VOGU-3710 file (C-alpha; in Angstrom, 3 decimals, decimal comma):
1> xxxxxxxxxx> -31,575/-2,380/-0,303  -31,707/0,713/1,896  -33,784/3,662/0,684  -33,441/6,907/2,872  -34,132/10,496/1,973  -30,764/11,645/0,963  -29,597/11,322/4,509  -27,216/8,816/5,963  -29,347/6,959/8,618  -28,598/7,230/12,257
11> xxxxxxxxxx> -24,947/5,862/13,437  -24,012/5,293/9,747  -20,206/6,599/8,981  -19,409/7,187/5,391  -15,871/5,444/5,571  -14,894/7,087/2,217  -15,242/10,471/3,858  -12,433/9,313/6,548  -10,204/7,193/4,798  -9,148/7,057/1,348
21> xxxxxxxxxx> -7,928/3,750/-0,377  -6,132/3,416/-3,451  -4,854/0,476/-5,883  -0,715/0,306/-5,566  1,204/-2,010/-7,944  4,532/-3,211/-6,290  7,061/-4,636/-8,371  10,232/-6,682/-7,159  12,726/-6,481/-10,003  15,414/-8,240/-8,084
31> xxxxxxxxxx> 16,722/-11,800/-8,298  15,636/-12,155/-4,575  12,975/-12,743/-2,069  12,288/-9,692/0,065  10,102/-8,379/2,491  8,685/-4,603/2,396  7,058/-3,154/5,597  5,393/0,255/4,974  4,752/2,852/7,711  2,196/5,729/7,206
41> xxxxxxxxxx> -1,403/6,240/7,302  -1,642/2,515/8,066  1,321/-0,362/9,033  1,574/-3,242/5,915  3,920/-5,845/5,434  4,014/-7,960/2,285  6,335/-10,313/0,816  7,508/-11,041/-2,695  9,194/-13,700/-5,036  11,805/-12,754/-7,146
51> xxxxxxxxxx> 10,816/-10,534/-10,202  6,854/-10,667/-8,438  4,416/-7,918/-9,070  1,287/-7,948/-6,728  -1,338/-5,175/-6,757  -2,709/-3,752/-3,133  -5,295/-1,480/-2,200  -3,795/0,643/0,628  -4,687/3,923/2,243  -3,902/6,723/0,303
61> xxxxxxxxxx> -0,973/8,927/1,714  2,970/9,272/2,718  4,869/5,935/3,685  8,270/5,035/4,704  9,484/1,651/3,764  11,907/-0,742/5,074  13,065/-3,906/2,539  14,638/-6,699/3,783  16,119/-8,517/0,910  19,529/-8,083/-1,548
71> xxxxxxxxxx> 21,860/-9,138/1,469  20,682/-6,161/4,064  18,017/-4,001/4,823  17,181/-0,602/3,055  14,627/2,181/3,630  13,027/4,736/1,552  9,877/6,420/0,960  6,850/7,013/-1,284  3,530/8,783/-1,669  0,848/6,101/-2,365
81> xxxxxxxxxx> -1,922/7,748/-4,771  -4,377/5,684/-7,371  -2,614/3,508/-9,774  0,928/4,100/-8,229  3,842/1,893/-9,615  6,397/1,429/-6,977  9,451/-0,710/-7,887  12,114/-2,242/-5,699  15,459/-2,657/-6,822  18,618/-3,566/-4,891
91> x> 20,634/-0,623/-3,860
//
């Protein structure tokens, strides 16, 4: 256990003050396999089987996404915050 007098030790950075991480639930409500690329505060690539739900911890903020599946590619955007549920459907 590290004990200090209220001040972080020299050279230690509190990552929680720099980047906020949030739990986001992604739902693939299609009958198709899909790949989703998120671009925003960070970049992520996720794959989903048909009707699959996954929970990820990602950086909080605004994202654009490109979805590959449903016979083509589609884009959109959303804001990632704690317990956000983002559902992907074929257009």
